[in-house]
C-alpha positions in Angstrom: 0.0 0.0 0.0 1.3 3.4 -0.9 1.7 5.7 2.1 -0.1 9.0 2.4 3.2 10.8 2.2 3.2 10.2 -1.5 0.1 12.5 -1.8 2.0 15.4 -3.1 0.8 16.1 -6.6 -1.1 19.2 -7.2 -0.2 21.0 -4.0 2.2 22.9 -6.2 -0.8 24.2 -8.3 -2.2 26.2 -5.4 -4.8 25.4 -2.8 -7.7 26.5 -4.9 -8.6 23.3 -6.7 -7.7 21.0 -3.8 -9.6 23.1 -1.3 -12.7 23.2 -3.4 -12.4 19.5 -3.9 -12.3 18.8 -0.1 -15.0 21.1 1.1 -18.6 20.1 0.3 -22.1 19.5 1.7 -21.8 16.0 0.3 -20.3 15.1 3.6 -23.9 14.9 4.8 -24.3 11.8 2.8 -22.0 9.8 5.2 -24.1 10.8 8.2 -27.2 9.2 6.7 -28.6 6.2 8.5 -28.4 2.9 6.6 -31.7 2.3 4.7 -32.9 -0.2 2.2 -33.9 2.4 -0.4 -32.8 5.9 -1.1 -35.9 8.1 -0.7 -37.5 9.7 -3.8 -37.7 13.5 -3.5 -39.4 16.2 -5.6 -36.2 17.7 -7.0 -37.1 20.2 -9.7 -40.7 19.0 -10.0 -42.6 17.2 -12.7 -41.2 16.8 -16.3 -43.0 17.7 -19.5 -41.9 17.5 -23.2 -40.2 20.5 -24.7 -38.3 21.2 -27.9 -34.8 22.7 -27.9 -34.6 26.5 -27.7 -31.4 26.5 -29.8 -30.9 23.9 -32.6 -27.8 23.0 -34.7 -29.0 23.9 -38.2 -26.5 21.7 -40.1 -28.3 19.0 -42.0 -28.0 15.3 -41.2 -29.5 12.2 -42.8 -29.8 10.6 -39.4 -32.3 12.6 -37.4 -33.9 16.0 -37.9 -33.9 17.7 -34.4 -35.6 21.0 -35.4 -38.8 21.5 -33.5 -38.7 18.0 -31.9 -39.3 17.7 -28.2 -36.2 15.6 -27.5 -36.5 15.8 -23.7 -39.0 16.0 -20.9 -37.6 18.6 -18.5 -38.8 20.6 -15.5 -40.5 24.0 -15.7 -38.0 26.8 -15.8 -35.5 24.8 -17.9 -34.5 25.1 -21.5 -31.8 23.4 -23.7 -29.8 23.5 -26.8 -29.3 20.5 -29.1 -26.3 20.1 -31.4 -23.5 17.9 -32.9 -25.8 15.2 -34.3 -24.5 12.1 -35.9 -24.0 12.5 -39.7 -23.5 16.3 -39.6 -20.6 17.8 -41.5 -18.2 19.0 -38.8 -15.7 21.9 -39.1 -12.9 19.6 -40.1 -15.1 18.1 -43.0 -15.5 14.8 -41.3 -19.0 13.5 -40.6 -20.0 13.6 -36.9 -19.6 10.0 -35.6 -22.3 8.0 -33.9 -22.8 6.5 -30.5 -22.0 9.6 -28.4 -20.8 8.4 -25.0 -18.5 9.7 -22.2 -17.8 13.4 -22.2 -16.2 16.2 -20.1 -16.4 20.0 -20.0 -13.5 22.5 -20.1 -13.5 26.3 -20.1 -13.1 27.8 -23.5 -12.0 31.2 -24.7 -14.3 34.2 -24.3 -16.9 32.3 -22.2 -17.2 29.4 -24.6 -17.5 25.7 -23.6 -15.2 23.0 -24.8 -16.5 19.4 -24.7 -14.4 16.3 -25.4 -16.7 13.5 -26.4 -16.3 9.7 -26.9 -17.8 7.7 -29.7 -18.5 4.1 -28.8 -18.0 2.5 -32.2 -15.8 0.0 -33.9 -14.5 -0.9 -37.4 -17.2 -0.9 -40.0 -19.6 1.6 -38.4 -21.5 3.9 -40.7 -20.1 7.1 -39.2 -16.5 6.7 -38.1 -13.9 9.2 -37.0 -11.2 10.2 -39.5 -8.0 8.3 -40.3 -5.6 11.2 -39.6 -3.1 10.3 -36.9 -5.1 7.2 -36.1 -3.9 4.6 -33.6 -5.1 1.7 -35.8 -6.2 2.1 -39.4 -8.1 -1.2 -39.6 -6.9 -1.8 -43.2 -7.4 -5.6 -43.0 -10.3 -7.7 -44.1 -13.6 -6.3 -43.0 -12.2 -3.0 -41.9 -12.3 -1.1 -45.2 -9.9 1.4 -43.8 -12.5 2.7 -41.3 -11.3 5.1 -38.6 -13.5 3.3 -36.0 -14.0 4.9 -32.6 -12.4 7.8 -31.0 -13.3 11.3 -29.8 -14.5 14.6 -31.1 -14.0 18.1 -29.6 -16.8 20.5 -29.7 -16.6 24.2 -28.9 -20.0 25.9 -28.3 -20.8 29.5 -27.2 -22.8 30.4 -24.1 -26.1 29.8 -26.0 -25.1 26.3 -27.2 -24.3 27.3 -30.8 -21.4 25.3 -32.3 -18.3 27.4 -33.1 -16.1 24.4 -34.1 -16.1 20.6 -33.9 -13.5 18.2 -35.1 -12.0 14.7 -34.7 -9.5 14.7 -31.8 -8.7 10.9 -31.7 -9.2 8.1 -34.1 -8.4 4.4 -34.7 -9.6 3.1 -31.3 -12.4 0.7 -30.6 -15.5 1.4 -28.4 -14.5 4.5 -26.6 -17.0 4.3 -23.8 -16.4 6.6 -20.9 -13.2 8.2 -19.4 -12.5 11.2 -17.2 -11.2 14.7 -17.2 -7.7 15.6 -15.8 -6.9 18.6 -13.7 -4.3 19.6 -16.3 -6.9 20.1 -19.1 -7.2 16.9 -21.0 -9.5 13.9 -21.3 -8.6 10.3 -20.7 -10.7 8.2 -23.1 -11.1 4.5 -22.5 -11.4 1.5 -24.9 -14.1 -0.9 -23.8 -12.7 -3.5 -26.0 -9.8 -6.0 -25.8 -9.5 -7.1 -29.4 -6.1 -8.2 -30.7 -5.0 -9.0 -34.3 -5.5 -12.7 -33.7 -9.2 -12.1 -33.0 -10.0 -9.8 -36.0 -8.0 -9.6 -39.2 -9.1 -5.9 -39.6 -7.1 -5.1 -36.4 -3.4 -4.5 -36.6 -2.7 -3.5 -32.9 -3.7 -4.6 -29.5 -6.7 -2.8 -28.0 -7.9 -2.3 -24.5 -6.0 0.9 -23.5 -6.5 4.4 -22.3 -5.5 7.4 -24.4 -5.1 11.1 -23.5 -6.8 13.8 -25.6 -6.1 17.5 -25.1 -9.1 19.8 -24.7 -7.3 22.4 -26.8 -4.8 22.3 -29.6 -6.3 20.0 -32.2 -5.7 16.3 -33.0 -2.5 14.7 -31.9 -1.1 11.2 -32.5 -2.9 8.5 -30.6 -0.5 7.0 -28.0 -1.8 4.2 -25.7 -1.1 4.6 -22.0 0.1 1.0 -21.6 1.3 1.4 -18.0 -2.4 2.0 -17.0 -3.2 -1.7 -17.9 -4.9 -3.5 -20.7 -8.4 -4.6 -19.9 -12.0 -3.8 -20.7 -11.8 -0.1 -19.6 -14.9 2.0 -18.9 -14.0 5.2 -17.0 -11.3 7.0 -15.0 -11.4 9.6 -12.2 -8.3 11.7 -11.4 -7.8 12.9 -7.9 -6.7 16.5 -8.3 -4.9 16.5 -4.9 -2.6 13.6 -5.9 -2.8 12.9 -9.6 -3.7 9.3 -8.9 -6.0 7.8 -11.5 -8.8 5.4 -10.6 -10.0 3.1 -13.3 -13.2 1.0 -13.7 -13.6 -2.1 -15.7 -16.9 -3.1 -17.5 -17.1 -6.7 -16.7 -19.6 -8.6 -14.5 -16.7 -9.5 -12.2 -14.6 -6.4 -12.4 -12.0 -4.7 -10.2 -11.2 -1.2 -9.3 -7.7 -0.2 -10.2 -5.5 2.8 -9.2 -2.6 4.1 -11.3 0.1 6.1 -9.6 2.2 7.8 -12.3 5.9 8.2 -11.9 5.6 11.8 -13.0 2.3 13.3 -11.8 0.5 14.9 -14.7 2.5 12.8 -17.3 0.7 9.5 -17.6 2.8 8.2 -20.4 6.0 8.1 -18.3 5.1 4.9 -16.5 3.9 4.2 -13.0 2.5 1.7 -10.6 -0.8 -0.2 -11.2 -2.7 -1.3 -8.1 -6.0 -3.0 -7.2 -8.4 -2.2 -4.4 -8.8 -4.8 -1.6 -11.3 -4.6 1.2 -9.8 -5.3 4.6 -12.9 -5.8 6.6 -15.5 -6.5 4.0 -16.4 -9.3 1.5 -14.2 -9.8 -1.5 -17.3 -10.1 -3.7 -19.5 -6.9 -3.5 -22.0 -7.7 -6.2 -24.8 -8.8 -4.0 -25.5 -9.3 -0.3 -24.0 -6.0 0.8 -27.1 -3.8 1.3 -26.7 -4.1 5.0 -23.4 -2.3 4.7 -25.0 0.8 3.1 -23.2 4.0 4.4 -20.7 2.0 6.5 -17.1 2.9 5.6 -15.0 -0.2 4.9 -11.2 -0.1 5.3 -9.2 -0.8 2.1 -5.7 -1.6 1.0 -4.1 -1.1 -2.4 -2.2 -4.1 -3.6 0.5 -3.4 -6.2 0.1 -5.5 -9.4 3.3 -4.0 -10.8 5.4 -5.0 -7.7 3.9 -8.5 -7.6 5.0 -9.2 -11.1 1.5 -9.3 -12.7 1.5 -8.8 -16.5 -0.6 -5.7 -16.8 -0.8 -5.9 -20.6 -1.7 -9.6 -21.2 -2.7 -10.8 -24.6 -5.9 -12.2 -23.1 -8.4 -10.4 -21.0 -7.3 -11.9 -17.7 -5.8 -9.0 -15.7 -8.8 -9.0 -13.3 -8.2 -12.7 -12.5 -4.6 -12.0 -11.5 -5.8 -9.0 -9.4 -8.5 -11.1 -7.6 -5.9 -13.8 -6.8 -4.1 -11.1 -4.8 -7.3 -10.2 -3.0 -8.8 -7.6 -5.3 -12.4 -6.8 -4.6 -15.0 -7.9 -7.1 -17.6 -5.5 -8.4 -20.6 -5.8 -10.7 -19.9 -4.0 -14.0 -17.8 -1.0 -12.9 -18.8 1.8 -15.2 -18.9 5.6 -14.8 -16.5 7.3 -12.4 -16.0 10.9 -11.3 -13.9 12.8 -8.8 -15.7 15.3 -6.6 -16.3 16.4 -3.0 -12.9 15.1 -2.0 -14.0 11.6 -3.0 -13.9 9.2 -5.9 -17.3 7.9 -7.0 -18.0 5.0 -9.3 -21.0 3.1 -10.5 -21.7 -0.6 -10.7 -24.4 -0.8 -13.2 -25.8 -4.2 -12.4 -24.8 -4.3 -8.7 -27.0 -4.9 -5.8 -29.5 -7.6 -4.6 -32.0 -6.4 -7.3 -29.4 -5.9 -10.0 -30.6 -2.3 -10.4 -27.2 -0.7 -9.7 -24.9 0.7 -7.0 -22.8 3.7 -6.4 -19.5 3.3 -4.4 -17.4 6.1 -2.9 -13.7 6.0 -2.0 -12.2 8.4 0.6 -8.4 8.7 0.2 -8.0 10.6 3.5 -9.5 7.8 5.5 -8.7 5.0 3.1 -12.2 3.7 3.2 -14.8 2.6 0.7 -18.6 3.2 1.3 -21.6 1.7 -0.5 -23.3 5.0 -1.2 -26.4 4.1 -3.2 -28.0 0.8 -3.9 -31.2 0.8 -5.9 -34.0 -1.4 -4.7 -36.6 0.2 -6.8 -36.2 0.2 -10.6 -38.7 3.1 -11.0 -36.4 5.3 -8.8 -33.1 4.3 -10.3 -32.6 1.8 -13.2 -29.1 0.6 -13.9 -27.1 3.8 -13.8 -24.1 4.0 -16.1 -22.2 7.4 -16.4 -21.9 9.6 -13.3 -20.9 13.2 -12.6 -20.8 15.6 -9.7 -22.4 19.1 -9.8 -19.7 21.5 -8.5 -22.4 24.0 -7.4 -23.8 21.8 -4.6 -21.9 18.4 -4.6 -24.9 16.4 -5.8 -24.5 13.4 -8.0 -26.1 12.9 -11.4 -26.5 9.4 -12.8 -27.3 8.5 -16.4 -29.5 5.4 -16.7 -28.9 2.6 -19.0 -31.8 0.3 -18.2 -34.2 -1.5 -20.4 -37.1 1.0 -20.7 -37.5 4.7 -20.2 -34.2 6.6 -19.7 -33.7 9.4 -17.2 -30.9 11.4 -15.7 -31.3 10.8 -12.0 -30.0 13.2 -9.4 -28.9 12.3 -5.9 -29.2 15.2 -3.4 -26.6 15.8 -0.7 -29.2 14.2 1.8 -29.5 11.1 -0.4 -32.8 11.7 -2.2 -33.3 10.6 -5.7 -35.0 12.7 -8.3 -35.5 12.9 -12.1 -33.8 15.8 -13.9 -34.9 14.9 -17.5 -36.2 12.0 -19.6 -35.3 10.9 -23.1 -38.5 11.7 -25.0 -37.6 10.2 -28.5 -36.6 6.6 -27.8 -35.1 4.3 -25.2 -31.4 5.0 -25.9 -29.3 5.7 -22.9 -28.1 9.1 -21.6 -24.3 9.4 -21.5 -21.5 11.8 -20.9 -23.2 14.0 -18.3 -21.0 16.9 -17.1 -21.3 20.4 -15.6 -19.7 23.7 -16.3 -17.5 24.9 -13.4 -20.3 27.2 -12.1 -22.9 24.5 -12.2 -25.1 26.5 -14.6 -24.9 24.3 -17.6 -25.4 20.6 -17.8 -24.2 18.8 -20.9 -25.3 15.3 -21.8 -25.6 13.0 -24.8 -28.4 10.9 -26.1 -26.3 8.0 -27.4 -28.4 7.1 -30.3 -29.1 8.7 -32.8 -26.2 10.7 -31.2 -27.3 14.2 -30.0 -25.5 16.5 -27.6 -27.6 18.6 -25.2 -26.8 21.7 -23.1 -29.5 22.0 -20.4 -29.8 25.2 -18.2 -32.2 27.1 -16.0 -33.9 30.0 -17.8 -33.3 32.3 -14.8 -29.5 31.8 -15.2 -29.0 30.3 -11.8 -27.0 27.1 -11.0 -28.8 23.8 -11.3 -29.3 23.2 -7.6 -32.3 21.1 -6.4 -34.0 22.4 -3.3 
């Protein structure tokens, strides 16, 4: 286990970011009494269909969004809709499909920069471009497609697109990821294909890649020291630079990467797995009684124990579990906020409706934060984000029916922020502007990006 004395990373950046990260009303969560079901609260009130107030006017053969009530939203809210699959982007590439994980960054002159994943693979109708691609997929069946990757979108304060372009290509199934404190996005491949599996593939997949929020497309370089597995998301602790990684498998682990040079992830580092000291190794079911009870953890080094962190087969989690690594049910979205690391287990819990876990680096404990026992209140959450305005969590559902963005108040209440009004495709990529006034989210299919806001200009804070 790495000692706390190694927690030295962004102290040199000033106390602002770290201080804001540590102080939050979300501390109230940990004082809640254990309960079998998080209570449902009013939040912003009832939802009703509404068309976007601002619409991307570029044509697309996929879905005409003009005048269409894409969402059900509360009274006093409005939204812009843009960056639709099939649109001609600023770089003359077509906007890819399957919009997924995303992060917000401050842009010039009050604009917003979004870095967005596209969860597609070789042969998809709308792929990212080939320029500077990691893998060109020139073999049989690939037809030279650029496959998955990321796009960067710059929008003004009203949600009008100023520029959008391919920022990473040649990867497979870029699902989620996470922002870094130094202004980049870590995008994750939810795929472990190797050339032996698919003749269209020329390189091993199953890695993370770093994408700058500014500066255009750069060559795609796999962050091999972070491990090769079925990646889903990452969360970077701004106080240390440690990177927490989730794995989308039914028997997944939670990993931690400690870079040799904080802020430079491609300079090597140590990969660890989380182990529960006074809890069960398997957390997928039977842990509801532990709700809100901090459990002590250790971090077991995979690197120092000689584990092959880039195996040809998808077996890293088995080696990690043999060293005591805790087992989670489909580790998916992750986010850093309130001085904690949160991550979602989409199919976790006794009902299989989903869980949210929370790691506290100061106390070296893990807490089961939310476990859904009512599918109508919370149905298989996937992506997660934290509202910097009040510390509340926002979960994007990926269940089998209606799809909602579900908020979790600092006191633990669940409420609905918005509903997909056009189909049953999942929400993905939720993220807030730094002031909490703009909430960005994707409808994965047909691939639409949304900017939701209150018409009175106030932060999105539920009473």
